[in-house]
N, C-alpha and C positions, 0 to 999 in steps of 0.2 A: 096288219098295216104294212103296206109296201112303201119303201122309200123310192122316190122318183129319182132315177139316174139322170143327171144333167149332161147334156152333150158337151164334148170337149172340142173347142174350135181352135184353129191355129192361124196365127198371122203367117202368111206365105213364107216370108223370109225366115221365120223361126223354124218352120217345118223343114225348110231346106238345110238350115244349120243342124237341126236335130238328126236329119238323115245321114249326116257325115259322122255321127257318133259311132263307136263300135257297137255291135249288136248287144253285148252284155250290158253296156251302159244304157242303151235304149230300153232294154227290158226292165231295168230298175226304175227308170223314169216313167214308163208306161204303167207299171204296177202302182206307183204313187199317184199318177193321174187318175187311174181307175178308182182308187180309194176316194180321191177328191170328188170324182163324178158321183160317187155314191153317198156323198155328204160327210165323209170322214176326212182324217188328216193322217197321212203316213208318218211313222215315227221319224223318218229322216228329214221331213219337211220343216222348214223354219221360216219365220216372217222375213221379208226382204226389207231391211231397215231403210227409212227415209223415203219410202215409196207410198206411204199411206196404208191404211188397213186393207186387208184382203189381197195384198200382193205377196205371194209366197215363192220360196226358192226350194228347188230340189237339188241339193248338193250330192253329186255322185262321184265318190273316189273309185276309180276303176283302173286296175293294172298300173298303179303308180301315176296315173293322170287324174285330173280333176275336171268334171263336167258339171255344168249348171243348166237347169231349166227353170225359167221364171214364168209363173202363171198368176192370173188374176181371177178371184172367185166372185167379185162383187160387180161384174159388168154383165148386164142383161141376165138371162136365165142360163147362160152358158159359162163354162170355165174356159178362159182364153189363155192359150199358151202364147206369151208375148215375145220371149227371147230364149235362145239356147246357145250356149257357147262352151268352148273348151277353155278352161282357165289355165293360162300359162302365167303362173304367178311370178311377179317380179317384186311385189311388196307384201309378202306373207299372205295373210288371210283376207286382205282387203280386195274387194272386187275392183278391177281396173276402171278408171274414170270413164274411158270411152264406152265401156259396156254399160255403165250407169246412164250416160247421156243417151245412148241408143235406146235403152229401156224406157227412159222418160219420154223420148220422142214417140216411141211406138205406143206407149200407154195413152199419151195425149191424142194421137191420131185415132186410136181405137175408140176412145171415149167420144170423140167428135163423130166418128162414123156411126156409132150406136145411138147417138143422141136423137 
């Protein structure tokens, strides 16, 4: 039995944001996305609260900085990378509100596009 690997698609803006990450942080994220594409879930991945089921976050601590990649597994037959950002924490572990708003907007637009 072979598992079907799902394609990983990127919202253009998320890819642009991701490309600004340091190489090591990119590698960690890409490894986690590869596991997701193969139907698994990397150990570091956690659900993105308040976004509905199937929206997951890859938190990457890298050289004293924090990076985040958010992807959705329940849209079409692909895994969609919706958002990538460097977390410059001002309020502890909470994701900044503007990142949440941006994520919600992108998810909404993506669902409309795929409908």
